[in-house]
A tleap script that builds the chain and sets N, CA, C and O, in Angstrom:
source leaprc.protein.ff14SB
mol = sequence {
  NMET LYS ASP PHE PHE ASN LYS ILE PHE SER
  ARG ASN ASP PRO GLU GLU ILE PRO SER ALA
  PRO ILE ASP LEU GLU ASN ALA LEU ARG LYS
  SER ILE THR VAL SER GLY ARG VAL GLN GLY
  VAL GLY PHE ARG PHE PHE THR GLN GLY GLU
  ALA ASN LYS LEU ARG LEU THR GLY TRP VAL
  LYS ASN LEU SER ASN GLY ASP VAL THR MET
  GLU VAL GLN GLY ALA ALA GLU ASP ILE ASP
  GLU LEU ILE ALA ARG LEU LYS LYS GLY ASN
  GLY PHE SER LYS VAL THR ASP ILE GLU ILE
  LYS ASP LEU PRO VAL ASP ARG GLU GLU LYS
  LYS PHE GLY ILE ALA CTYR
}
set mol.1.N position { 24.938 4.117 -3.000 }
set mol.1.CA position { 24.136 5.191 -3.528 }
set mol.1.C position { 22.734 5.175 -2.918 }
set mol.1.O position { 22.163 6.228 -2.635 }
set mol.2.N position { 22.178 3.964 -2.716 }
set mol.2.CA position { 20.846 3.849 -2.117 }
set mol.2.C position { 20.826 4.494 -0.731 }
set mol.2.O position { 19.869 5.182 -0.376 }
set mol.3.N position { 21.888 4.268 0.053 }
set mol.3.CA position { 21.955 4.872 1.389 }
set mol.3.C position { 21.963 6.397 1.310 }
set mol.3.O position { 21.353 7.074 2.139 }
set mol.4.N position { 22.659 6.929 0.305 }
set mol.4.CA position { 22.713 8.376 0.109 }
set mol.4.C position { 21.317 8.941 -0.113 }
set mol.4.O position { 20.923 9.906 0.543 }
set mol.5.N position { 20.558 8.336 -1.048 }
set mol.5.CA position { 19.212 8.829 -1.327 }
set mol.5.C position { 18.270 8.602 -0.157 }
set mol.5.O position { 17.426 9.451 0.128 }
set mol.6.N position { 18.399 7.472 0.525 }
set mol.6.CA position { 17.555 7.233 1.706 }
set mol.6.C position { 17.807 8.287 2.767 }
set mol.6.O position { 16.873 8.755 3.417 }
set mol.7.N position { 19.064 8.662 2.944 }
set mol.7.CA position { 19.400 9.671 3.946 }
set mol.7.C position { 18.834 11.039 3.560 }
set mol.7.O position { 18.271 11.741 4.401 }
set mol.8.N position { 18.983 11.412 2.293 }
set mol.8.CA position { 18.501 12.711 1.832 }
set mol.8.C position { 16.979 12.787 1.863 }
set mol.8.O position { 16.410 13.760 2.358 }
set mol.9.N position { 16.328 11.763 1.337 }
set mol.9.CA position { 14.878 11.810 1.206 }
set mol.9.C position { 14.162 11.129 2.351 }
set mol.9.O position { 12.932 11.073 2.365 }
set mol.10.N position { 14.914 10.606 3.318 }
set mol.10.CA position { 14.328 9.956 4.487 }
set mol.10.C position { 13.371 8.852 4.070 }
set mol.10.O position { 12.319 8.663 4.679 }
set mol.11.N position { 13.749 8.125 3.022 }
set mol.11.CA position { 12.896 7.062 2.486 }
set mol.11.C position { 13.312 5.735 3.083 }
set mol.11.O position { 14.501 5.437 3.194 }
set mol.12.N position { 12.349 4.956 3.458 }
set mol.12.CA position { 12.589 3.611 3.952 }
set mol.12.C position { 11.812 2.646 3.085 }
set mol.12.O position { 10.650 2.893 2.765 }
set mol.13.N position { 12.439 1.552 2.703 }
set mol.13.CA position { 11.732 0.534 1.947 }
set mol.13.C position { 10.706 -0.110 2.853 }
set mol.13.O position { 10.988 -0.358 4.025 }
set mol.14.N position { 9.491 -0.394 2.323 }
set mol.14.CA position { 8.432 -0.963 3.156 }
set mol.14.C position { 8.857 -2.239 3.870 }
set mol.14.O position { 8.403 -2.492 4.986 }
set mol.15.N position { 9.726 -3.061 3.250 }
set mol.15.CA position { 10.131 -4.299 3.907 }
set mol.15.C position { 11.053 -4.053 5.100 }
set mol.15.O position { 11.247 -4.945 5.925 }
set mol.16.N position { 11.622 -2.849 5.196 }
set mol.16.CA position { 12.478 -2.518 6.326 }
set mol.16.C position { 11.672 -2.064 7.545 }
set mol.16.O position { 12.216 -1.996 8.647 }
set mol.17.N position { 10.415 -1.760 7.368 }
set mol.17.CA position { 9.569 -1.278 8.449 }
set mol.17.C position { 8.717 -2.429 8.960 }
set mol.17.O position { 7.907 -2.971 8.208 }
set mol.18.N position { 8.880 -2.813 10.217 }
set mol.18.CA position { 8.026 -3.888 10.735 }
set mol.18.C position { 6.564 -3.466 10.670 }
set mol.18.O position { 6.207 -2.360 11.076 }
set mol.19.N position { 5.735 -4.344 10.163 }
set mol.19.CA position { 4.321 -3.991 10.062 }
set mol.19.C position { 3.655 -4.084 11.429 }
set mol.19.O position { 3.929 -4.992 12.214 }
set mol.20.N position { 2.799 -3.151 11.688 }
set mol.20.CA position { 2.027 -3.141 12.923 }
set mol.20.C position { 0.586 -2.856 12.538 }
set mol.20.O position { 0.304 -1.848 11.890 }
set mol.21.N position { -0.315 -3.718 12.925 }
set mol.21.CA position { -1.704 -3.481 12.532 }
set mol.21.C position { -2.247 -2.193 13.146 }
set mol.21.O position { -1.955 -1.855 14.293 }
set mol.22.N position { -3.031 -1.495 12.359 }
set mol.22.CA position { -3.678 -0.266 12.833 }
set mol.22.C position { -4.928 -0.656 13.612 }
set mol.22.O position { -5.662 -1.560 13.212 }
set mol.23.N position { -5.160 0.018 14.706 }
set mol.23.CA position { -6.385 -0.174 15.489 }
set mol.23.C position { -7.512 0.525 14.730 }
set mol.23.O position { -7.722 1.728 14.878 }
set mol.24.N position { -8.231 -0.245 13.917 }
set mol.24.CA position { -9.260 0.340 13.049 }
set mol.24.C position { -10.421 0.959 13.818 }
set mol.24.O position { -11.110 1.834 13.296 }
set mol.25.N position { -10.642 0.517 15.043 }
set mol.25.CA position { -11.730 1.087 15.838 }
set mol.25.C position { -11.438 2.530 16.239 }
set mol.25.O position { -12.359 3.325 16.422 }
set mol.26.N position { -10.153 2.867 16.375 }
set mol.26.CA position { -9.763 4.220 16.787 }
set mol.26.C position { -9.045 4.986 15.687 }
set mol.26.O position { -8.580 6.103 15.917 }
set mol.27.N position { -8.947 4.408 14.504 }
set mol.27.CA position { -8.217 5.038 13.404 }
set mol.27.C position { -9.016 6.172 12.781 }
set mol.27.O position { -10.246 6.199 12.818 }
set mol.28.N position { -8.267 7.104 12.208 }
set mol.28.CA position { -8.827 8.202 11.421 }
set mol.28.C position { -8.215 8.140 10.031 }
set mol.28.O position { -7.138 7.571 9.851 }
set mol.29.N position { -8.886 8.717 9.056 }
set mol.29.CA position { -8.338 8.842 7.710 }
set mol.29.C position { -8.496 10.291 7.281 }
set mol.29.O position { -9.562 10.885 7.441 }
set mol.30.N position { -7.430 10.849 6.739 }
set mol.30.CA position { -7.432 12.248 6.321 }
set mol.30.C position { -6.968 12.366 4.872 }
set mol.30.O position { -6.076 11.643 4.428 }
set mol.31.N position { -7.583 13.278 4.158 }
set mol.31.CA position { -7.104 13.715 2.856 }
set mol.31.C position { -6.285 14.970 3.122 }
set mol.31.O position { -6.765 15.907 3.760 }
set mol.32.N position { -5.052 14.988 2.636 }
set mol.32.CA position { -4.154 16.117 2.870 }
set mol.32.C position { -3.609 16.575 1.526 }
set mol.32.O position { -3.070 15.772 0.765 }
set mol.33.N position { -3.747 17.864 1.232 }
set mol.33.CA position { -3.171 18.446 0.026 }
set mol.33.C position { -2.158 19.504 0.451 }
set mol.33.O position { -2.475 20.415 1.215 }
set mol.34.N position { -0.939 19.369 -0.056 }
set mol.34.CA position { 0.167 20.245 0.316 }
set mol.34.C position { 0.539 21.106 -0.887 }
set mol.34.O position { 0.730 20.599 -1.993 }
set mol.35.N position { 0.639 22.405 -0.657 }
set mol.35.CA position { 1.007 23.361 -1.708 }
set mol.35.C position { 2.364 23.965 -1.400 }
set mol.35.O position { 2.806 23.986 -0.251 }
set mol.36.N position { 3.016 24.455 -2.444 }
set mol.36.CA position { 4.320 25.092 -2.310 }
set mol.36.C position { 5.304 24.458 -3.269 }
set mol.36.O position { 4.919 23.945 -4.319 }
set mol.37.N position { 6.579 24.493 -2.905 }
set mol.37.CA position { 7.602 23.814 -3.714 }
set mol.37.C position { 7.682 22.380 -3.198 }
set mol.37.O position { 8.502 22.057 -2.339 }
set mol.38.N position { 6.817 21.530 -3.740 }
set mol.38.CA position { 6.701 20.151 -3.247 }
set mol.38.C position { 6.812 19.117 -4.360 }
set mol.38.O position { 6.658 17.923 -4.102 }
set mol.39.N position { 7.072 19.544 -5.578 }
set mol.39.CA position { 7.312 18.600 -6.673 }
set mol.39.C position { 8.725 18.798 -7.189 }
set mol.39.O position { 9.222 19.921 -7.267 }
set mol.40.N position { 9.367 17.681 -7.542 }
set mol.40.CA position { 10.735 17.739 -8.037 }
set mol.40.C position { 11.775 17.883 -6.949 }
set mol.40.O position { 12.939 18.167 -7.231 }
set mol.41.N position { 11.364 17.689 -5.702 }
set mol.41.CA position { 12.284 17.848 -4.566 }
set mol.41.C position { 12.275 16.632 -3.631 }
set mol.41.O position { 12.773 16.713 -2.508 }
set mol.42.N position { 11.717 15.513 -4.085 }
set mol.42.CA position { 11.684 14.302 -3.266 }
set mol.42.C position { 10.619 14.290 -2.189 }
set mol.42.O position { 10.716 13.529 -1.226 }
set mol.43.N position { 9.599 15.130 -2.340 }
set mol.43.CA position { 8.600 15.262 -1.285 }
set mol.43.C position { 7.756 14.008 -1.119 }
set mol.43.O position { 7.407 13.648 0.005 }
set mol.44.N position { 7.419 13.333 -2.218 }
set mol.44.CA position { 6.628 12.097 -2.096 }
set mol.44.C position { 7.418 11.017 -1.367 }
set mol.44.O position { 6.872 10.317 -0.514 }
set mol.45.N position { 8.707 10.878 -1.700 }
set mol.45.CA position { 9.542 9.883 -1.037 }
set mol.45.C position { 9.711 10.216 0.442 }
set mol.45.O position { 9.687 9.329 1.296 }
set mol.46.N position { 9.881 11.504 0.731 }
set mol.46.CA position { 9.966 11.966 2.116 }
set mol.46.C position { 8.681 11.619 2.875 }
set mol.46.O position { 8.729 11.110 3.995 }
set mol.47.N position { 7.534 11.900 2.253 }
set mol.47.CA position { 6.246 11.610 2.878 }
set mol.47.C position { 6.084 10.128 3.136 }
set mol.47.O position { 5.642 9.729 4.214 }
set mol.48.N position { 6.436 9.305 2.159 }
set mol.48.CA position { 6.332 7.859 2.328 }
set mol.48.C position { 7.208 7.387 3.488 }
set mol.48.O position { 6.766 6.582 4.307 }
set mol.49.N position { 8.417 7.870 3.564 }
set mol.49.CA position { 9.318 7.475 4.646 }
set mol.49.C position { 8.792 7.876 6.011 }
set mol.49.O position { 8.841 7.088 6.955 }
set mol.50.N position { 8.288 9.100 6.119 }
set mol.50.CA position { 7.765 9.572 7.401 }
set mol.50.C position { 6.495 8.817 7.786 }
set mol.50.O position { 6.311 8.476 8.954 }
set mol.51.N position { 5.631 8.555 6.830 }
set mol.51.CA position { 4.402 7.797 7.103 }
set mol.51.C position { 4.743 6.381 7.560 }
set mol.51.O position { 4.116 5.854 8.480 }
set mol.52.N position { 5.736 5.766 6.918 }
set mol.52.CA position { 6.146 4.423 7.332 }
set mol.52.C position { 6.734 4.427 8.741 }
set mol.52.O position { 6.462 3.516 9.524 }
set mol.53.N position { 7.531 5.434 9.071 }
set mol.53.CA position { 8.096 5.537 10.427 }
set mol.53.C position { 6.986 5.630 11.471 }
set mol.53.O position { 7.115 5.103 12.576 }
set mol.54.N position { 5.900 6.301 11.110 }
set mol.54.CA position { 4.773 6.480 12.033 }
set mol.54.C position { 3.740 5.358 11.923 }
set mol.54.O position { 2.707 5.386 12.592 }
set mol.55.N position { 4.028 4.382 11.082 }
set mol.55.CA position { 3.167 3.213 10.871 }
set mol.55.C position { 1.758 3.604 10.385 }
set mol.55.O position { 0.749 3.051 10.822 }
set mol.56.N position { 1.737 4.562 9.480 }
set mol.56.CA position { 0.483 4.985 8.862 }
set mol.56.C position { 0.292 4.250 7.545 }
set mol.56.O position { 1.260 3.784 6.944 }
set mol.57.N position { -0.940 4.145 7.101 }
set mol.57.CA position { -1.215 3.591 5.786 }
set mol.57.C position { -1.765 4.694 4.895 }
set mol.57.O position { -2.145 5.762 5.375 }
set mol.58.N position { -1.805 4.427 3.594 }
set mol.58.CA position { -2.346 5.393 2.658 }
set mol.58.C position { -1.512 5.489 1.408 }
set mol.58.O position { -0.849 4.531 1.011 }
set mol.59.N position { -1.550 6.654 0.790 }
set mol.59.CA position { -0.810 6.894 -0.449 }
set mol.59.C position { -0.548 8.384 -0.619 }
set mol.59.O position { -1.181 9.219 0.028 }
set mol.60.N position { 0.399 8.705 -1.503 }
set mol.60.CA position { 0.752 10.085 -1.834 }
set mol.60.C position { 0.995 10.165 -3.330 }
set mol.60.O position { 1.541 9.234 -3.924 }
set mol.61.N position { 0.589 11.286 -3.951 }
set mol.61.CA position { 0.854 11.466 -5.379 }
set mol.61.C position { 0.908 12.946 -5.736 }
set mol.61.O position { 0.381 13.799 -5.022 }
set mol.62.N position { 1.565 13.227 -6.871 }
set mol.62.CA position { 1.633 14.581 -7.408 }
set mol.62.C position { 0.331 14.913 -8.128 }
set mol.62.O position { -0.309 14.037 -8.711 }
set mol.63.N position { -0.050 16.177 -8.082 }
set mol.63.CA position { -1.172 16.686 -8.861 }
set mol.63.C position { -0.635 17.525 -10.019 }
set mol.63.O position { 0.485 18.033 -9.955 }
set mol.64.N position { -1.421 17.668 -11.059 }
set mol.64.CA position { -0.974 18.408 -12.245 }
set mol.64.C position { -0.785 19.906 -11.978 }
set mol.64.O position { -0.114 20.590 -12.752 }
set mol.65.N position { -1.366 20.416 -10.897 }
set mol.65.CA position { -1.234 21.846 -10.581 }
set mol.65.C position { -0.003 22.172 -9.732 }
set mol.65.O position { 0.192 23.324 -9.345 }
set mol.66.N position { 0.832 21.165 -9.441 }
set mol.66.CA position { 2.046 21.392 -8.657 }
set mol.66.C position { 1.920 21.028 -7.197 }
set mol.66.O position { 2.918 21.014 -6.477 }
set mol.67.N position { 0.711 20.733 -6.743 }
set mol.67.CA position { 0.500 20.311 -5.354 }
set mol.67.C position { 0.782 18.818 -5.212 }
set mol.67.O position { 0.934 18.104 -6.203 }
set mol.68.N position { 0.848 18.368 -3.982 }
set mol.68.CA position { 0.946 16.951 -3.652 }
set mol.68.C position { -0.255 16.609 -2.788 }
set mol.68.O position { -0.567 17.324 -1.836 }
set mol.69.N position { -0.935 15.506 -3.123 }
set mol.69.CA position { -2.088 15.081 -2.336 }
set mol.69.C position { -1.830 13.702 -1.763 }
set mol.69.O position { -1.032 12.929 -2.293 }
set mol.70.N position { -2.515 13.407 -0.677 }
set mol.70.CA position { -2.353 12.108 -0.039 }
set mol.70.C position { -3.589 11.767 0.773 }
set mol.70.O position { -4.370 12.640 1.151 }
set mol.71.N position { -3.747 10.487 1.029 }
set mol.71.CA position { -4.703 10.002 2.009 }
set mol.71.C position { -3.895 9.235 3.035 }
set mol.71.O position { -3.075 8.384 2.688 }
set mol.72.N position { -4.130 9.541 4.301 }
set mol.72.CA position { -3.342 8.986 5.399 }
set mol.72.C position { -4.288 8.430 6.438 }
set mol.72.O position { -5.312 9.032 6.762 }
set mol.73.N position { -3.923 7.255 6.960 }
set mol.73.CA position { -4.791 6.585 7.927 }
set mol.73.C position { -3.973 6.052 9.095 }
set mol.73.O position { -2.880 5.515 8.914 }
set mol.74.N position { -4.524 6.212 10.302 }
set mol.74.CA position { -3.870 5.703 11.500 }
set mol.74.C position { -4.378 6.423 12.729 }
set mol.74.O position { -5.454 7.021 12.717 }
set mol.75.N position { -3.594 6.358 13.791 }
set mol.75.CA position { -3.950 7.016 15.048 }
set mol.75.C position { -3.882 8.535 14.880 }
set mol.75.O position { -3.027 9.047 14.158 }
set mol.76.N position { -4.777 9.241 15.544 }
set mol.76.CA position { -4.853 10.705 15.432 }
set mol.76.C position { -3.519 11.368 15.746 }
set mol.76.O position { -3.098 12.272 15.024 }
set mol.77.N position { -2.848 10.935 16.809 }
set mol.77.CA position { -1.577 11.572 17.194 }
set mol.77.C position { -0.484 11.318 16.159 }
set mol.77.O position { 0.396 12.159 15.977 }
set mol.78.N position { -0.526 10.165 15.472 }
set mol.78.CA position { 0.457 9.875 14.432 }
set mol.78.C position { 0.195 10.716 13.184 }
set mol.78.O position { 1.134 11.183 12.540 }
set mol.79.N position { -1.065 10.907 12.847 }
set mol.79.CA position { -1.404 11.772 11.714 }
set mol.79.C position { -1.002 13.210 12.013 }
set mol.79.O position { -0.466 13.897 11.143 }
set mol.80.N position { -1.258 13.671 13.240 }
set mol.80.CA position { -0.844 15.025 13.630 }
set mol.80.C position { 0.669 15.189 13.527 }
set mol.80.O position { 1.159 16.231 13.092 }
set mol.81.N position { 1.409 14.150 13.930 }
set mol.81.CA position { 2.869 14.198 13.847 }
set mol.81.C position { 3.324 14.241 12.388 }
set mol.81.O position { 4.257 14.970 12.051 }
set mol.82.N position { 2.670 13.466 11.526 }
set mol.82.CA position { 3.015 13.509 10.102 }
set mol.82.C position { 2.776 14.911 9.548 }
set mol.82.O position { 3.616 15.434 8.815 }
set mol.83.N position { 1.670 15.511 9.879 }
set mol.83.CA position { 1.367 16.869 9.395 }
set mol.83.C position { 2.440 17.852 9.855 }
set mol.83.O position { 2.859 18.712 9.080 }
set mol.84.N position { 2.884 17.738 11.091 }
set mol.84.CA position { 3.954 18.610 11.596 }
set mol.84.C position { 5.244 18.402 10.791 }
set mol.84.O position { 5.942 19.364 10.471 }
set mol.85.N position { 5.553 17.148 10.469 }
set mol.85.CA position { 6.751 16.860 9.674 }
set mol.85.C position { 6.607 17.354 8.242 }
set mol.85.O position { 7.575 17.822 7.644 }
set mol.86.N position { 5.403 17.251 7.692 }
set mol.86.CA position { 5.175 17.750 6.333 }
set mol.86.C position { 5.379 19.261 6.276 }
set mol.86.O position { 5.944 19.775 5.310 }
set mol.87.N position { 4.923 19.974 7.303 }
set mol.87.CA position { 5.079 21.430 7.334 }
set mol.87.C position { 6.558 21.824 7.313 }
set mol.87.O position { 6.928 22.813 6.682 }
set mol.88.N position { 7.402 21.052 8.002 }
set mol.88.CA position { 8.844 21.314 8.009 }
set mol.88.C position { 9.482 20.928 6.682 }
set mol.88.O position { 10.424 21.580 6.232 }
set mol.89.N position { 8.971 19.865 6.050 }
set mol.89.CA position { 9.497 19.412 4.770 }
set mol.89.C position { 10.790 18.641 4.905 }
set mol.89.O position { 11.189 18.250 6.002 }
set mol.90.N position { 11.438 18.428 3.775 }
set mol.90.CA position { 12.638 17.598 3.730 }
set mol.90.C position { 13.924 18.389 3.523 }
set mol.90.O position { 14.972 17.794 3.274 }
set mol.91.N position { 13.870 19.676 3.618 }
set mol.91.CA position { 15.056 20.497 3.412 }
set mol.91.C position { 15.143 21.057 2.004 }
set mol.91.O position { 15.798 22.076 1.786 }
set mol.92.N position { 14.495 20.413 1.047 }
set mol.92.CA position { 14.465 20.880 -0.335 }
set mol.92.C position { 13.116 21.499 -0.673 }
set mol.92.O position { 13.003 22.290 -1.610 }
set mol.93.N position { 12.104 21.137 0.087 }
set mol.93.CA position { 10.742 21.609 -0.175 }
set mol.93.C position { 10.459 22.885 0.606 }
set mol.93.O position { 11.179 23.239 1.540 }
set mol.94.N position { 9.391 23.565 0.197 }
set mol.94.CA position { 8.904 24.734 0.942 }
set mol.94.C position { 7.383 24.672 0.916 }
set mol.94.O position { 6.756 24.956 -0.104 }
set mol.95.N position { 6.808 24.301 2.033 }
set mol.95.CA position { 5.356 24.153 2.143 }
set mol.95.C position { 4.749 25.511 2.457 }
set mol.95.O position { 5.162 26.188 3.399 }
set mol.96.N position { 3.755 25.904 1.648 }
set mol.96.CA position { 3.089 27.186 1.871 }
set mol.96.C position { 1.666 27.024 2.394 }
set mol.96.O position { 1.119 27.946 2.998 }
set mol.97.N position { 1.055 25.840 2.162 }
set mol.97.CA position { -0.316 25.627 2.619 }
set mol.97.C position { -0.589 24.132 2.721 }
set mol.97.O position { -0.066 23.337 1.941 }
set mol.98.N position { -1.418 23.765 3.694 }
set mol.98.CA position { -1.873 22.386 3.847 }
set mol.98.C position { -3.377 22.408 4.060 }
set mol.98.O position { -3.881 23.095 4.948 }
set mol.99.N position { -4.087 21.648 3.235 }
set mol.99.CA position { -5.544 21.511 3.361 }
set mol.99.C position { -5.839 20.092 3.841 }
set mol.99.O position { -5.319 19.124 3.286 }
set mol.100.N position { -6.674 19.973 4.875 }
set mol.100.CA position { -6.957 18.677 5.491 }
set mol.100.C position { -8.468 18.454 5.544 }
set mol.100.O position { -9.229 19.333 5.946 }
set mol.101.N position { -8.882 17.256 5.128 }
set mol.101.CA position { -10.295 16.880 5.183 }
set mol.101.C position { -10.413 15.482 5.787 }
set mol.101.O position { -9.527 14.644 5.619 }
set mol.102.N position { -11.512 15.247 6.489 }
set mol.102.CA position { -11.796 13.925 7.045 }
set mol.102.C position { -12.359 13.004 5.973 }
set mol.102.O position { -13.100 13.434 5.089 }
set mol.103.N position { -11.993 11.723 6.066 }
set mol.103.CA position { -12.491 10.691 5.160 }
set mol.103.C position { -12.907 9.467 5.970 }
set mol.103.O position { -12.489 9.317 7.118 }
set mol.104.N position { -13.721 8.595 5.390 }
set mol.104.CA position { -14.023 7.334 6.079 }
set mol.104.C position { -12.796 6.410 6.055 }
set mol.104.O position { -12.006 6.442 5.110 }
set mol.105.N position { -12.648 5.607 7.080 }
set mol.105.CA position { -11.529 4.669 7.209 }
set mol.105.C position { -11.643 3.577 6.145 }
set mol.105.O position { -12.734 3.077 5.868 }
set mol.106.N position { -10.505 3.216 5.554 }
set mol.106.CA position { -10.421 2.115 4.591 }
set mol.106.C position { -9.934 0.882 5.361 }
set mol.106.O position { -8.755 0.793 5.705 }
set mol.107.N position { -10.814 -0.046 5.625 }
set mol.107.CA position { -10.499 -1.200 6.454 }
set mol.107.C position { -9.588 -2.211 5.764 }
set mol.107.O position { -9.047 -3.098 6.425 }
set mol.108.N position { -9.409 -2.098 4.458 }
set mol.108.CA position { -8.604 -3.069 3.708 }
set mol.108.C position { -7.157 -2.618 3.485 }
set mol.108.O position { -6.312 -3.426 3.102 }
set mol.109.N position { -6.876 -1.371 3.717 }
set mol.109.CA position { -5.547 -0.834 3.421 }
set mol.109.C position { -4.502 -1.362 4.398 }
set mol.109.O position { -4.756 -1.436 5.600 }
set mol.110.N position { -3.327 -1.728 3.883 }
set mol.110.CA position { -2.297 -2.355 4.714 }
set mol.110.C position { -0.962 -1.620 4.747 }
set mol.110.O position { -0.150 -1.887 5.634 }
set mol.111.N position { -0.698 -0.690 3.801 }
set mol.111.CA position { 0.603 -0.033 3.746 }
set mol.111.C position { 0.472 1.376 3.183 }
set mol.111.O position { -0.610 1.804 2.780 }
set mol.112.N position { 1.600 2.091 3.164 }
set mol.112.CA position { 1.636 3.429 2.598 }
set mol.112.C position { 2.529 3.387 1.364 }
set mol.112.O position { 3.643 2.864 1.408 }
set mol.113.N position { 2.029 3.944 0.259 }
set mol.113.CA position { 2.801 3.902 -0.970 }
set mol.113.C position { 2.676 5.177 -1.790 }
set mol.113.O position { 1.912 6.087 -1.467 }
set mol.114.N position { 3.448 5.206 -2.849 }
set mol.114.CA position { 3.410 6.329 -3.789 }
set mol.114.C position { 2.510 5.921 -4.941 }
set mol.114.O position { 2.701 4.866 -5.546 }
set mol.115.N position { 1.527 6.763 -5.245 }
set mol.115.CA position { 0.609 6.518 -6.362 }
set mol.115.C position { 1.022 7.398 -7.529 }
set mol.115.O position { 1.600 8.469 -7.340 }
set mol.116.N position { 0.726 6.943 -8.723 }
set mol.116.CA position { 1.076 7.699 -9.937 }
set mol.116.C position { -0.145 7.964 -10.762 }
set mol.116.O position { -0.052 8.586 -11.820 }
savepdb mol mol.pdb
quit
């Protein structure tokens, strides 16, 4: 059953992803808020899986207004790739808008997770 959900939601357990240190000197951090049909469709799990594949750090969580927000940190090209994947969604979601803001880098962050 776990394989079924991992396949659908493209979720990978953090221990399955080899850790690779982020080059903090060249890293960027972005605040990203996604609007549309993004709650109740596995979007946070999808985001976590895609961020882990791209070796990004940060977190993702649902907002009370139906949006999903996240902070993502890593190489600029990896963040751009994550944004492209978020726009496509997981097959169950429908993204209508993405808002992106720059943030200062968090030098202590080591992984990407789901926040509640």
